[in-house]
C-alpha positions in Angstrom: 125.7 83.4 91.5 128.8 81.3 91.0 130.4 83.9 88.7 130.0 86.8 91.1 129.9 85.7 94.8 129.3 89.4 95.9 126.0 89.7 94.1 124.1 89.7 97.4 125.8 93.0 98.3 124.1 94.7 95.3 120.6 93.9 96.4 118.6 96.8 98.0 116.5 95.3 100.8 113.6 97.5 102.0 110.8 97.4 104.5 108.2 99.7 105.8 106.0 99.8 108.9 102.8 101.7 109.6 102.2 103.1 113.1 98.8 104.3 114.2 98.9 107.6 116.2 95.9 106.4 118.3 97.8 103.4 119.6 95.8 100.8 117.6 97.4 97.4 116.9 97.0 95.5 113.6 95.7 92.1 114.9 96.7 90.5 111.6 100.4 91.3 112.1 100.3 91.1 115.9 97.8 88.6 117.3 96.6 89.3 120.8 95.8 86.4 123.1 93.6 87.2 126.0 91.2 85.5 128.4 88.6 88.3 128.1 85.6 88.3 125.8 86.9 88.1 122.2 83.6 89.6 120.9 84.0 92.7 123.0 84.8 95.7 120.9 85.4 99.4 121.0 84.6 102.0 118.3 87.5 103.7 116.6 87.8 105.9 113.5 87.8 104.1 110.2 91.0 105.9 108.9 93.0 106.9 112.0 96.1 109.0 111.4 99.2 107.0 110.8 103.0 107.4 110.4 104.9 105.3 108.0 108.6 104.5 108.6 110.7 103.2 105.7 114.3 102.0 105.6 116.5 100.3 103.0 120.0 98.8 103.1 122.5 96.9 101.0 125.6 94.9 102.1 127.5 98.2 102.0 125.3 100.9 103.4 122.0 101.9 105.0 119.6 104.3 103.4 118.3 106.3 106.3 115.1 106.0 108.2 112.4 108.0 106.6 109.0 108.8 108.2 106.0 110.0 106.4 102.8 111.5 107.9 99.8 111.3 105.7 96.1 111.1 105.8 96.0 108.9 102.7 94.5 105.4 103.1 97.3 102.8 103.7 97.2 99.5 101.8 98.7 96.5 103.6 
């Protein structure tokens, strides 16, 4: 790091997000606080359709925004 102070510009940073087409929210990533009954539930499909968005960037450029529609199970 001391030899090349621009090393951080050579890293490709990436992230992806999964969006449910039914409007479901992942409670592990987005906790919902409410005063209603926490044991109340609604039925929903086990594998609802999702869209995945992916983006990457370095210190010099952005690698687009890509979206993928798939019926494959999503891990994560």
